[in-house]
N, C-alpha and C positions, 0 to 999 in steps of 0.2 A: 355237542362238539367233542371230538376226541381229546384226550389229555395232551397228546403231542401238539395238536394245533393250538390248544390253549396256551401251552408253554411258549410257542412261537409268538403268539399275539401279545402275551404279557411281557416277553423279553423286549419287544419293540413298542411298548405302549407309550414311551416318551416321544415317539415320532408321530403318534396319532395315526399310524398306518395299520389299522386294524385288519385290513384284508390283504396286506402284503405277506401272503403265506408262503413259506418255503425256507430252505436252508442251503440252497445251491450257492456256488461261488459267485455267480453273476449277480444274484439278488443281494448277497452280502456286500458286494462292491457298491451297489446302489444305496443300501443302508448307510454305509460308511460315508458316501458322498453327501447324503442328506444331513448326516450329523455334522460334517465339516462346514457346510455352507449355510445351514438353517439360520443360525443366529448372527448372520452378517446381512448387509444390504446389497450384496452382489447380485447382479442379474444371473438367472439360471436358464440354460437352454436344454430341454429334455429331448433326446433323440430316441425314437423307437417306432416299431411297426404299429399298424392299426391294431387295437385291442390289447396292447401290452400293459395298459394302466398308467398312462402319462398324467392324467388328472389326479389319480391317487397319489402319485409321487409329489405333485405340486401341493396338494393339500397337506401331505406329511411335512413338507418343508415349512409351510405356513404354521402348522400346529406345533412344530418344534422350535419356532422362533419367538422372539419377544413381541411380535405382532399378533400373536394368537388371539388376543382379546378384541382385535379389530377385524373388519370384514375380509373375507376371502371372496373375491368377485371373479367369476369365470366368463370368458367370451370366446366362442368358437368363430374364428375369422372366416371359416368356410361356410357357415350356416346362414349368413346374411348377404343380401345383394350388396354390391360394391358401393352403391349410392347411400346405403344406410349405415355402413360401418363407422364413418367419421362421426355421425351423430351419436351412435352408440358409445363410442370411445370418449368423446369430448362434450356431448350434450348440445343443445341448441336453444335459442331464444324463440319466443313466439313470433311467427311470421318470417322466420329465417328461410323457409322454403314452403312450397305448396303442401298444405296438410299439417303444418306446424302450428297447432292451435294453442299450445301452451309451452312454457319453458320446461325443458327436460334436463335432468342431471345425468351426465354421462358416467361411464364405468370408472374412469380415472377418479372422478370426484367422489363417487360412492366408495371407492377402495382407499380413500385417504387414510393414512396411518396403518393400512393393512397390505394385502397382496392382491395384485391383478394377474390372473392367469390367462394368457393369450394362447389358446389352442389353435393348431393348424396355422401357425404364423406364416408359413410359406404361401398361404392364400391371401395375405394382406395385399390389397392393390398397391401397385408401385407408386402411384401418386400420393398415397397416404404415408408411405414409409418415412419421408423426411419429417413429417409432423410427429410421428412416433419417436423418431430419433431425438427430436428437440425436447420432448417431454422427459425422455430418459436422461438427457444431458443437463437440462435446465430446470426440470421439475415444475414446469409451468406450461399453460396452454390457454387458448381462448375458445369459448363456445362458438358454435356456428351462429352468425348473426350478431356477434358481440365483439367489441374492441377491448373489453375488460380482461386483464390477465388474471388467471386463477393459479395459485401455487398449491402444489400437493406434495405429500410425502408418501410415495407408493413404491413398493418393491414389486418388480415385474419378473414373473416366471413365464417363459414361453415354451412351446412344444411343437414338434413337427415330425412327420414321417417321410419328409422329402429330403432330397440331397440339396441343401441350401448352397453349398459350394458350386455345384453344377448350375444352379439357378443364377448365381452371381456371374458365372461365365456366359450364361445365356442372356444376361442383362434383364433378368426378371426379379432379382433381389439385390438390394444395395449392400455393398461390402461393408460400409461403415456401420450400418444397422446390425449386420450379422456379428461383427466383432463387438459391438456394444451389448448385444444380447448374450453372446457366447462367452461371457466372463468365466462362468463355471459350467462346463458341459456335464450332463449325466446321460449315459447310454443305457437304455433299458434292454435287457436280453429278450429275444423272442422265446416263446414257450418251447419250441423245438431245441433250444439251447440250454434249457433247464428242465429236462424231462424227469430228473430226480425229484422235482417238486410236485409232479402230477399226482401221486397218491395223497399228499396233504391237501392239495387244492381240491381234489375230487371229494375227499371226506368233508372238507369245509363247505363246498357248495351243496353237496347232498344233504348235509345237516340243515343248512339254511332253508332249502326248498322243502324238505320234509317237514320242518317245523311250521312253515308257512301253509302247507297243504294238510297239516294235521295227519301226517303219515309216520309210521315207525319203521324206518329203514335202517337196519343195524349192520348188514353185511354187504360187502362189495367183493365180488368174485375176483380172485387173482388173475384169471384169464381176461377179464374185462380191463383191469388195470394194465395188463401187458399190451392189450390192443390199443389203449389210449396212449401208451408210451411210443408205439410204433407210428402213430399218426403224425403227419407233418404240421398240422395246426396253422394254416395260413391266416386264420382269423384270431390266432393266439388265445389269450385267456377268455376273451369275450365269446369266442366260438365254443370253448370248453364249457363255459357257464351256460350258454344257451342249450347245448346238447344235454347237459346233466339235468337241467330243468325239465326238458321233455322226457328224459328217462325217469325222473322221479314221478312225473304225472302219470306215466304209463306203467310204472312198476306196481305190482301187487304183492302183498306180503312183506316180509322183513328183508328181502334180498333185492338189491338193485339189479335190473336187467337191461340189456341193450336190445330194443325191439328189432325184429327181423328186418323191417323196412329201412332201418337206419344202418344196419350192418354193412350194406353195400357201400356206404360212404367211407367205410374203413377197409375196403379191399386194398391189399398191398401187392406190389410186384413180387414174383417169386425170387427176384434178385434181392439179396440182402440190402437193407436200407443203407448200410454204411458204404455200399458200392455205388450208390447213386448220389448225385449232387442234390443239395436242398432245393434248388430251382426245379430239377426234374421231379422230385417228390411232390412239390407244390403243384406243378403243372399237371401231373397225373391225377392228383386229388381233385383239383378244380374241374378237370374234364369229366371225371366220374360223376361228380355232383351234377354237372350240366346235362350229362346223359340221362340221369335219373329224372330230371325235371323237364326233359325234352328241350333243353337249351333256352328255357325261359330264365332270363337274368334277374329281372326285378319282380316286384309284387309279392303278395303273400305266398309263402312256400316256394318262391323262386330260388334260384341258386344263391343269390346274395343273402337271402333270408336264412337259408340252411347253413351257410358258411359263417353267419354272424357278421357280415360285412355290409358297408354301405354299397348301394348299387354302383355309384361312380367309382368307388375303390376297386370293386371287382372288375369293372370294365377296364380300369387302368392296369390291373394285374394281368388280365387276359391279353391286353395289347403288349405288355412288356414280355410276357412269356410266349408270345406268338400263338395264342390259342384262337383257332377259328373252327367253325362247325365242320365236323368230319375229321378232326385231328386226334381223336381219341384212340386208345389202344385197349384191347381186351385184356384184363388182368384177372388173375385167379385170386379167390378169397383164401386167406390162410386157414389151415385146419387148427382149430383150437382144442386144447385138451379139456376134458370135462372140468367145469367150474369147481374150484375148491373155495368154498365160502370162508372168508376170514374177515375179521374186523380190523379196519385200518386205524 
């Protein structure tokens, strides 16, 4: 690991945020927010695009709080069928429903004294939102199939990449639950909004993957860093991490290289980036990747996999950006100056 990255990690060691690498203004604001709210019991709502590190922030809040010795329990509300989320949150008694062959302790009870992280809170079914609101307000609940009330002391941190205010207007999210969760909001910047952190992030991930693969990669060309800076990163840090892992696997010798087959994913418009909107840059990049994989969205090495996104997330972005087959434009690849190998 480079000396600079080590300094950044040590400086924020009290937050437990060992991979919150960077010195940008946006990231410093996140750190300040974590410091202010960590040692309170206030509910926190983390806003940010997919791949920006929302769970990392939630863990940092937990590690910096007086609850750090108690459990940190995560639950992705979008990862479970609606019929199972209630049981996952509150637990169930034997025989409470078909297949309930034993008593199960829910996430709230497992997180007693600690922190419960509810990721993708916008996907929580509407019928369960009053029950969550009750636990937040009264600190008590009942298991499915039981009339016994269980009291818990749990700090809730939630996260979303959706516009909850719009969901309230659409009657898909309760306003009272939103205000109860949004006591202390933290907004995570997208990677395209903190491009000055890309050199540090690149060095950090390259060192990690090189160590794991027993490789000795010491140099990262300035031209490659410049190319990474110009990319719009719709998949944010997760996309950067996935790309760098592939690059480390395919690099030989002591210099990191971007394989020719991946270079097409970084074709940029001859129009300067500052003259385009972020939505246009994201749209162009997604179309380029779709063209490369012949418009295969899911599956191994499909567009979603290359972008480091979930298949459903990519479909949602395509719909929002009006991307349909045949909507691509031919763009020219930038001419790069010969790589000047420097250690970052």
